[in-house]
PDB file of N, CA, C and O in Angstrom:
ATOM      1  N   MET A   1       4.757   6.231  31.839  1.00  0.00           N
ATOM      2  CA  MET A   1       3.673   4.574  31.718  1.00  0.00           C
ATOM      3  C   MET A   1       4.116   4.773  30.378  1.00  0.00           C
ATOM      4  O   MET A   1       4.638   5.725  29.797  1.00  0.00           O
ATOM      5  N   ASN A   2       3.601   3.056  29.872  1.00  0.00           N
ATOM      6  CA  ASN A   2       3.365   3.129  28.762  1.00  0.00           C
ATOM      7  C   ASN A   2       2.024   2.831  29.251  1.00  0.00           C
ATOM      8  O   ASN A   2       1.834   2.599  30.445  1.00  0.00           O
ATOM      9  N   ASP A   3       0.693   2.823  28.028  1.00  0.00           N
ATOM     10  CA  ASP A   3       0.069   2.213  27.318  1.00  0.00           C
ATOM     11  C   ASP A   3      -0.823   1.120  26.599  1.00  0.00           C
ATOM     12  O   ASP A   3      -1.763   0.328  26.537  1.00  0.00           O
ATOM     13  N   VAL A   4       0.496   1.889  26.023  1.00  0.00           N
ATOM     14  CA  VAL A   4      -0.170   0.608  24.324  1.00  0.00           C
ATOM     15  C   VAL A   4       0.310  -0.652  24.817  1.00  0.00           C
ATOM     16  O   VAL A   4       1.205  -0.984  25.595  1.00  0.00           O
ATOM     17  N   THR A   5      -0.892  -1.493  23.864  1.00  0.00           N
ATOM     18  CA  THR A   5      -1.272  -2.764  24.276  1.00  0.00           C
ATOM     19  C   THR A   5      -0.317  -3.214  23.715  1.00  0.00           C
ATOM     20  O   THR A   5       0.253  -2.392  22.997  1.00  0.00           O
ATOM     21  N   PRO A   6       0.361  -4.778  23.754  1.00  0.00           N
ATOM     22  CA  PRO A   6       1.142  -5.250  23.085  1.00  0.00           C
ATOM     23  C   PRO A   6      -0.114  -5.503  21.552  1.00  0.00           C
ATOM     24  O   PRO A   6      -1.326  -5.336  21.682  1.00  0.00           O
ATOM     25  N   LEU A   7       0.424  -5.835  20.484  1.00  0.00           N
ATOM     26  CA  LEU A   7      -1.030  -5.683  19.575  1.00  0.00           C
ATOM     27  C   LEU A   7      -0.334  -7.865  19.404  1.00  0.00           C
ATOM     28  O   LEU A   7      -0.702  -8.661  18.541  1.00  0.00           O
ATOM     29  N   GLY A   8       0.175  -8.001  19.993  1.00  0.00           N
ATOM     30  CA  GLY A   8       0.149  -9.718  19.892  1.00  0.00           C
ATOM     31  C   GLY A   8      -0.920  -9.758  21.271  1.00  0.00           C
ATOM     32  O   GLY A   8      -0.368 -10.077  22.324  1.00  0.00           O
ATOM     33  N   SER A   9      -2.299  -9.478  21.330  1.00  0.00           N
ATOM     34  CA  SER A   9      -2.895  -9.172  22.543  1.00  0.00           C
ATOM     35  C   SER A   9      -3.387  -8.784  22.548  1.00  0.00           C
ATOM     36  O   SER A   9      -4.047  -8.550  23.560  1.00  0.00           O
ATOM     37  N   VAL A  10      -3.671  -8.141  21.068  1.00  0.00           N
ATOM     38  CA  VAL A  10      -5.002  -7.187  21.043  1.00  0.00           C
ATOM     39  C   VAL A  10      -6.948  -9.208  19.565  1.00  0.00           C
ATOM     40  O   VAL A  10      -7.375 -10.041  18.766  1.00  0.00           O
ATOM     41  N   LYS A  11      -6.882  -8.381  20.543  1.00  0.00           N
ATOM     42  CA  LYS A  11      -8.226  -9.310  19.332  1.00  0.00           C
ATOM     43  C   LYS A  11      -9.097  -8.484  18.463  1.00  0.00           C
ATOM     44  O   LYS A  11      -9.894  -7.592  18.753  1.00  0.00           O
ATOM     45  N   PHE A  12      -8.646  -9.150  16.986  1.00  0.00           N
ATOM     46  CA  PHE A  12     -10.147  -7.926  16.167  1.00  0.00           C
ATOM     47  C   PHE A  12     -11.269  -8.769  15.748  1.00  0.00           C
ATOM     48  O   PHE A  12     -11.387  -9.896  15.267  1.00  0.00           O
ATOM     49  N   LEU A  13     -11.779  -8.152  15.980  1.00  0.00           N
ATOM     50  CA  LEU A  13     -13.305  -8.428  16.181  1.00  0.00           C
ATOM     51  C   LEU A  13     -14.021  -7.524  14.511  1.00  0.00           C
ATOM     52  O   LEU A  13     -13.938  -6.354  14.139  1.00  0.00           O
ATOM     53  N   LYS A  14     -15.040  -9.414  13.550  1.00  0.00           N
ATOM     54  CA  LYS A  14     -16.101  -8.504  12.762  1.00  0.00           C
ATOM     55  C   LYS A  14     -16.546  -8.229  12.959  1.00  0.00           C
ATOM     56  O   LYS A  14     -16.985  -8.559  14.061  1.00  0.00           O
ATOM     57  N   VAL A  15     -17.481  -6.636  11.839  1.00  0.00           N
ATOM     58  CA  VAL A  15     -17.858  -6.038  11.620  1.00  0.00           C
ATOM     59  C   VAL A  15     -19.218  -7.055  12.466  1.00  0.00           C
ATOM     60  O   VAL A  15     -19.861  -6.583  13.403  1.00  0.00           O
ATOM     61  N   SER A  16     -19.516  -8.829  11.780  1.00  0.00           N
ATOM     62  CA  SER A  16     -20.662  -9.008  12.009  1.00  0.00           C
ATOM     63  C   SER A  16     -21.054  -9.722  13.683  1.00  0.00           C
ATOM     64  O   SER A  16     -22.078  -9.963  14.322  1.00  0.00           O
ATOM     65  N   GLU A  17     -19.612  -9.859  13.878  1.00  0.00           N
ATOM     66  CA  GLU A  17     -19.237 -10.047  15.352  1.00  0.00           C
ATOM     67  C   GLU A  17     -19.953  -9.342  15.362  1.00  0.00           C
ATOM     68  O   GLU A  17     -21.062  -9.649  14.923  1.00  0.00           O
ATOM     69  N   VAL A  18     -19.675  -7.789  15.950  1.00  0.00           N
ATOM     70  CA  VAL A  18     -19.701  -7.313  16.875  1.00  0.00           C
ATOM     71  C   VAL A  18     -20.938  -6.695  16.895  1.00  0.00           C
ATOM     72  O   VAL A  18     -21.471  -5.940  17.708  1.00  0.00           O
ATOM     73  N   ALA A  19     -21.324  -7.213  15.729  1.00  0.00           N
ATOM     74  CA  ALA A  19     -22.765  -7.086  15.831  1.00  0.00           C
ATOM     75  C   ALA A  19     -24.083  -7.946  16.641  1.00  0.00           C
ATOM     76  O   ALA A  19     -24.962  -7.765  17.484  1.00  0.00           O
ATOM     77  N   ALA A  20     -23.749  -8.573  16.096  1.00  0.00           N
ATOM     78  CA  ALA A  20     -24.013 -10.140  17.017  1.00  0.00           C
ATOM     79  C   ALA A  20     -24.037  -9.920  18.400  1.00  0.00           C
ATOM     80  O   ALA A  20     -25.031 -10.092  19.105  1.00  0.00           O
ATOM     81  N   LEU A  21     -22.650  -9.440  18.887  1.00  0.00           N
ATOM     82  CA  LEU A  21     -22.561  -8.849  20.667  1.00  0.00           C
ATOM     83  C   LEU A  21     -23.657  -7.934  20.504  1.00  0.00           C
ATOM     84  O   LEU A  21     -24.619  -7.974  21.272  1.00  0.00           O
ATOM     85  N   LEU A  22     -23.569  -7.020  19.451  1.00  0.00           N
ATOM     86  CA  LEU A  22     -24.773  -6.220  20.434  1.00  0.00           C
ATOM     87  C   LEU A  22     -25.500  -6.479  20.085  1.00  0.00           C
ATOM     88  O   LEU A  22     -25.670  -7.631  20.485  1.00  0.00           O
ATOM     89  N   ARG A  23     -26.095  -6.264  19.612  1.00  0.00           N
ATOM     90  CA  ARG A  23     -27.271  -7.215  18.581  1.00  0.00           C
ATOM     91  C   ARG A  23     -27.509  -6.822  17.844  1.00  0.00           C
ATOM     92  O   ARG A  23     -28.349  -7.593  17.381  1.00  0.00           O
ATOM     93  N   VAL A  24     -27.433  -6.201  17.337  1.00  0.00           N
ATOM     94  CA  VAL A  24     -28.344  -4.256  16.365  1.00  0.00           C
ATOM     95  C   VAL A  24     -27.504  -5.805  14.816  1.00  0.00           C
ATOM     96  O   VAL A  24     -26.937  -6.888  14.678  1.00  0.00           O
ATOM     97  N   SER A  25     -28.088  -4.657  14.146  1.00  0.00           N
ATOM     98  CA  SER A  25     -26.731  -4.820  12.492  1.00  0.00           C
ATOM     99  C   SER A  25     -26.082  -4.151  12.246  1.00  0.00           C
ATOM    100  O   SER A  25     -25.533  -3.233  12.856  1.00  0.00           O
ATOM    101  N   LYS A  26     -26.033  -4.591  11.091  1.00  0.00           N
ATOM    102  CA  LYS A  26     -24.129  -4.881  10.866  1.00  0.00           C
ATOM    103  C   LYS A  26     -23.915  -2.668  10.265  1.00  0.00           C
ATOM    104  O   LYS A  26     -23.140  -1.727  10.436  1.00  0.00           O
ATOM    105  N   MET A  27     -24.943  -2.925   9.710  1.00  0.00           N
ATOM    106  CA  MET A  27     -25.061  -1.081   9.536  1.00  0.00           C
ATOM    107  C   MET A  27     -25.138  -0.597  10.782  1.00  0.00           C
ATOM    108  O   MET A  27     -24.051  -0.824  11.313  1.00  0.00           O
ATOM    109  N   SER A  28     -25.646  -0.210  11.305  1.00  0.00           N
ATOM    110  CA  SER A  28     -25.477   0.435  12.951  1.00  0.00           C
ATOM    111  C   SER A  28     -23.956   0.347  13.915  1.00  0.00           C
ATOM    112  O   SER A  28     -23.256   0.962  14.719  1.00  0.00           O
ATOM    113  N   VAL A  29     -24.084  -0.917  13.135  1.00  0.00           N
ATOM    114  CA  VAL A  29     -22.066  -0.914  13.265  1.00  0.00           C
ATOM    115  C   VAL A  29     -22.023   0.092  12.836  1.00  0.00           C
ATOM    116  O   VAL A  29     -22.547   1.179  13.078  1.00  0.00           O
ATOM    117  N   TYR A  30     -21.323  -0.309  12.118  1.00  0.00           N
ATOM    118  CA  TYR A  30     -20.842   0.417  10.433  1.00  0.00           C
ATOM    119  C   TYR A  30     -21.368   2.127  10.525  1.00  0.00           C
ATOM    120  O   TYR A  30     -20.950   3.060   9.840  1.00  0.00           O
ATOM    121  N   ARG A  31     -22.419   2.157  11.614  1.00  0.00           N
ATOM    122  CA  ARG A  31     -22.917   4.009  12.134  1.00  0.00           C
ATOM    123  C   ARG A  31     -21.718   4.511  13.308  1.00  0.00           C
ATOM    124  O   ARG A  31     -21.065   5.518  13.583  1.00  0.00           O
ATOM    125  N   LEU A  32     -21.868   3.359  13.701  1.00  0.00           N
ATOM    126  CA  LEU A  32     -20.733   3.713  14.357  1.00  0.00           C
ATOM    127  C   LEU A  32     -18.704   4.027  14.436  1.00  0.00           C
ATOM    128  O   LEU A  32     -18.503   5.087  13.842  1.00  0.00           O
ATOM    129  N   ILE A  33     -18.127   3.772  14.660  1.00  0.00           N
ATOM    130  CA  ILE A  33     -17.512   3.680  13.550  1.00  0.00           C
ATOM    131  C   ILE A  33     -16.853   4.682  12.373  1.00  0.00           C
ATOM    132  O   ILE A  33     -15.630   4.814  12.316  1.00  0.00           O
ATOM    133  N   HIS A  34     -17.604   5.267  11.587  1.00  0.00           N
ATOM    134  CA  HIS A  34     -18.291   6.352  11.233  1.00  0.00           C
ATOM    135  C   HIS A  34     -18.294   7.679  12.142  1.00  0.00           C
ATOM    136  O   HIS A  34     -17.654   8.723  12.273  1.00  0.00           O
ATOM    137  N   ALA A  35     -19.172   7.147  12.578  1.00  0.00           N
ATOM    138  CA  ALA A  35     -18.717   8.183  13.796  1.00  0.00           C
ATOM    139  C   ALA A  35     -18.051   8.716  14.922  1.00  0.00           C
ATOM    140  O   ALA A  35     -18.177   9.680  15.677  1.00  0.00           O
ATOM    141  N   GLY A  36     -17.174   7.589  14.741  1.00  0.00           N
ATOM    142  CA  GLY A  36     -16.238   8.269  15.463  1.00  0.00           C
ATOM    143  C   GLY A  36     -16.461   7.856  16.523  1.00  0.00           C
ATOM    144  O   GLY A  36     -16.016   8.637  17.365  1.00  0.00           O
ATOM    145  N   ASP A  37     -17.353   6.254  17.335  1.00  0.00           N
ATOM    146  CA  ASP A  37     -18.259   6.255  18.972  1.00  0.00           C
ATOM    147  C   ASP A  37     -17.591   4.699  19.143  1.00  0.00           C
ATOM    148  O   ASP A  37     -17.371   4.277  20.279  1.00  0.00           O
ATOM    149  N   LEU A  38     -17.293   3.904  17.991  1.00  0.00           N
ATOM    150  CA  LEU A  38     -16.458   3.055  17.597  1.00  0.00           C
ATOM    151  C   LEU A  38     -15.120   2.723  17.052  1.00  0.00           C
ATOM    152  O   LEU A  38     -14.661   2.868  15.918  1.00  0.00           O
ATOM    153  N   GLU A  39     -14.558   2.195  18.247  1.00  0.00           N
ATOM    154  CA  GLU A  39     -13.470   1.968  18.188  1.00  0.00           C
ATOM    155  C   GLU A  39     -12.773   1.763  16.582  1.00  0.00           C
ATOM    156  O   GLU A  39     -13.599   1.076  15.981  1.00  0.00           O
ATOM    157  N   ALA A  40     -12.087   1.943  16.032  1.00  0.00           N
ATOM    158  CA  ALA A  40     -10.998   0.377  14.164  1.00  0.00           C
ATOM    159  C   ALA A  40     -10.647   0.845  14.013  1.00  0.00           C
ATOM    160  O   ALA A  40     -10.518   2.052  14.220  1.00  0.00           O
ATOM    161  N   VAL A  41     -10.036  -0.311  13.253  1.00  0.00           N
ATOM    162  CA  VAL A  41      -9.555   0.064  12.405  1.00  0.00           C
ATOM    163  C   VAL A  41      -9.068  -0.865  11.217  1.00  0.00           C
ATOM    164  O   VAL A  41      -8.698  -2.037  11.289  1.00  0.00           O
ATOM    165  N   LYS A  42      -9.187   0.167   9.820  1.00  0.00           N
ATOM    166  CA  LYS A  42      -8.948  -1.208   8.773  1.00  0.00           C
ATOM    167  C   LYS A  42      -7.997  -1.164   7.449  1.00  0.00           C
ATOM    168  O   LYS A  42      -7.263  -0.376   6.852  1.00  0.00           O
ATOM    169  N   PHE A  43      -8.487  -2.551   7.362  1.00  0.00           N
ATOM    170  CA  PHE A  43      -7.439  -3.058   6.318  1.00  0.00           C
ATOM    171  C   PHE A  43      -7.971  -3.177   5.445  1.00  0.00           C
ATOM    172  O   PHE A  43      -9.048  -3.743   5.637  1.00  0.00           O
ATOM    173  N   GLY A  44      -7.674  -2.780   3.936  1.00  0.00           N
ATOM    174  CA  GLY A  44      -7.774  -3.429   2.817  1.00  0.00           C
ATOM    175  C   GLY A  44      -9.652  -2.021   3.156  1.00  0.00           C
ATOM    176  O   GLY A  44      -9.868  -0.976   3.770  1.00  0.00           O
ATOM    177  N   ARG A  45     -10.546  -3.104   2.179  1.00  0.00           N
ATOM    178  CA  ARG A  45     -12.311  -2.800   3.036  1.00  0.00           C
ATOM    179  C   ARG A  45     -12.346  -2.956   3.996  1.00  0.00           C
ATOM    180  O   ARG A  45     -13.043  -2.001   4.339  1.00  0.00           O
ATOM    181  N   ASN A  46     -12.257  -3.163   4.344  1.00  0.00           N
ATOM    182  CA  ASN A  46     -12.953  -4.045   5.572  1.00  0.00           C
ATOM    183  C   ASN A  46     -11.672  -3.187   7.437  1.00  0.00           C
ATOM    184  O   ASN A  46     -10.638  -2.597   7.750  1.00  0.00           O
ATOM    185  N   PHE A  47     -12.648  -3.686   7.835  1.00  0.00           N
ATOM    186  CA  PHE A  47     -13.456  -3.083   9.253  1.00  0.00           C
ATOM    187  C   PHE A  47     -13.032  -4.676  10.306  1.00  0.00           C
ATOM    188  O   PHE A  47     -13.418  -5.845  10.355  1.00  0.00           O
ATOM    189  N   ARG A  48     -11.766  -3.570  11.194  1.00  0.00           N
ATOM    190  CA  ARG A  48     -11.962  -4.898  12.330  1.00  0.00           C
ATOM    191  C   ARG A  48     -12.191  -4.112  13.911  1.00  0.00           C
ATOM    192  O   ARG A  48     -11.480  -3.113  14.025  1.00  0.00           O
ATOM    193  N   VAL A  49     -12.659  -4.275  14.559  1.00  0.00           N
ATOM    194  CA  VAL A  49     -13.012  -3.796  16.405  1.00  0.00           C
ATOM    195  C   VAL A  49     -12.070  -4.091  17.202  1.00  0.00           C
ATOM    196  O   VAL A  49     -11.651  -4.995  16.480  1.00  0.00           O
ATOM    197  N   PRO A  50     -11.251  -4.115  18.218  1.00  0.00           N
ATOM    198  CA  PRO A  50     -10.506  -4.524  18.810  1.00  0.00           C
ATOM    199  C   PRO A  50     -10.789  -4.562  19.560  1.00  0.00           C
ATOM    200  O   PRO A  50     -10.915  -3.490  20.152  1.00  0.00           O
ATOM    201  N   GLU A  51     -11.303  -6.301  20.521  1.00  0.00           N
ATOM    202  CA  GLU A  51     -12.215  -6.197  21.621  1.00  0.00           C
ATOM    203  C   GLU A  51     -12.988  -5.012  22.563  1.00  0.00           C
ATOM    204  O   GLU A  51     -14.092  -4.646  22.966  1.00  0.00           O
ATOM    205  N   HIS A  52     -11.356  -4.666  22.597  1.00  0.00           N
ATOM    206  CA  HIS A  52     -11.425  -4.088  24.880  1.00  0.00           C
ATOM    207  C   HIS A  52     -12.541  -2.488  23.570  1.00  0.00           C
ATOM    208  O   HIS A  52     -13.400  -1.657  23.867  1.00  0.00           O
ATOM    209  N   ALA A  53     -12.113  -2.699  22.763  1.00  0.00           N
ATOM    210  CA  ALA A  53     -13.406  -0.871  22.110  1.00  0.00           C
ATOM    211  C   ALA A  53     -14.192  -1.426  22.210  1.00  0.00           C
ATOM    212  O   ALA A  53     -14.829  -0.779  23.041  1.00  0.00           O
ATOM    213  N   VAL A  54     -15.202  -2.914  21.810  1.00  0.00           N
ATOM    214  CA  VAL A  54     -17.011  -2.902  22.490  1.00  0.00           C
ATOM    215  C   VAL A  54     -17.301  -2.478  23.965  1.00  0.00           C
ATOM    216  O   VAL A  54     -18.348  -1.967  24.364  1.00  0.00           O
ATOM    217  N   SER A  55     -15.687  -2.919  25.049  1.00  0.00           N
ATOM    218  CA  SER A  55     -16.226  -2.252  26.156  1.00  0.00           C
ATOM    219  C   SER A  55     -16.330  -1.471  26.045  1.00  0.00           C
ATOM    220  O   SER A  55     -17.442  -1.145  25.629  1.00  0.00           O
ATOM    221  N   VAL A  56     -15.224  -0.281  26.315  1.00  0.00           N
ATOM    222  CA  VAL A  56     -15.457   0.761  25.945  1.00  0.00           C
ATOM    223  C   VAL A  56     -16.601   1.817  26.394  1.00  0.00           C
ATOM    224  O   VAL A  56     -16.965   2.579  27.289  1.00  0.00           O
ATOM    225  N   TYR A  57     -17.117   0.919  24.164  1.00  0.00           N
ATOM    226  CA  TYR A  57     -18.115   1.782  24.127  1.00  0.00           C
ATOM    227  C   TYR A  57     -19.343   1.478  24.726  1.00  0.00           C
ATOM    228  O   TYR A  57     -20.301   2.249  24.656  1.00  0.00           O
ATOM    229  N   LEU A  58     -19.379   0.337  25.346  1.00  0.00           N
ATOM    230  CA  LEU A  58     -20.818  -0.342  26.189  1.00  0.00           C
ATOM    231  C   LEU A  58     -20.174   1.054  27.596  1.00  0.00           C
ATOM    232  O   LEU A  58     -20.312   2.206  28.008  1.00  0.00           O
ATOM    233  N   ARG A  59     -19.670   0.150  27.714  1.00  0.00           N
ATOM    234  CA  ARG A  59     -19.478   1.312  29.619  1.00  0.00           C
ATOM    235  C   ARG A  59     -20.042   2.687  29.028  1.00  0.00           C
ATOM    236  O   ARG A  59     -21.178   3.022  29.362  1.00  0.00           O
ATOM    237  N   ASP A  60     -19.229   3.576  28.084  1.00  0.00           N
ATOM    238  CA  ASP A  60     -19.639   5.045  28.319  1.00  0.00           C
ATOM    239  C   ASP A  60     -20.579   5.130  27.436  1.00  0.00           C
ATOM    240  O   ASP A  60     -20.564   6.152  26.751  1.00  0.00           O
ATOM    241  N   SER A  61     -21.928   3.868  27.112  1.00  0.00           N
ATOM    242  CA  SER A  61     -23.338   4.409  26.425  1.00  0.00           C
ATOM    243  C   SER A  61     -24.034   4.025  28.094  1.00  0.00           C
ATOM    244  O   SER A  61     -25.091   4.420  27.602  1.00  0.00           O
ATOM    245  N   PHE A  62     -24.383   3.670  29.430  1.00  0.00           N
ATOM    246  CA  PHE A  62     -24.668   3.527  30.022  1.00  0.00           C
ATOM    247  C   PHE A  62     -24.701   5.181  30.918  1.00  0.00           C
ATOM    248  O   PHE A  62     -23.750   5.957  31.008  1.00  0.00           O
ATOM    249  N   TYR A  63     -26.439   5.412  31.636  1.00  0.00           N
ATOM    250  CA  TYR A  63     -26.663   6.314  31.662  1.00  0.00           C
ATOM    251  C   TYR A  63     -27.652   5.864  32.706  1.00  0.00           C
ATOM    252  O   TYR A  63     -28.322   4.845  32.545  1.00  0.00           O
ATOM    253  N   ASP A  64     -27.749   6.697  33.874  1.00  0.00           N
ATOM    254  CA  ASP A  64     -28.410   6.673  34.170  1.00  0.00           C
ATOM    255  C   ASP A  64     -29.730   7.589  34.626  1.00  0.00           C
ATOM    256  O   ASP A  64     -29.684   8.726  35.095  1.00  0.00           O
ATOM    257  N   VAL A  65     -31.251   6.560  34.288  1.00  0.00           N
ATOM    258  CA  VAL A  65     -32.646   7.401  34.203  1.00  0.00           C
ATOM    259  C   VAL A  65     -33.658   7.479  35.148  1.00  0.00           C
ATOM    260  O   VAL A  65     -34.886   7.524  35.073  1.00  0.00           O
ATOM    261  N   GLY A  66     -32.579   7.485  36.367  1.00  0.00           N
ATOM    262  CA  GLY A  66     -33.127   8.537  37.297  1.00  0.00           C
ATOM    263  C   GLY A  66     -33.035   8.979  38.022  1.00  0.00           C
ATOM    264  O   GLY A  66     -33.878   9.817  38.344  1.00  0.00           O
TER     265      GLY A  66
END
């Protein structure tokens, strides 16, 4: 089965938009990207983050403190 999402249906976010969604600094988002914790695509000198990657990152970041 093919798990590839058609490119036309992928919404890409700027680093600043991801930072605003997560309520962190842009530098924190760059750190996540460079560490490989947040999926991103590089267009020239700019990174774009697929919207689904933010959801995946948040889902994988939850942990039980109990």
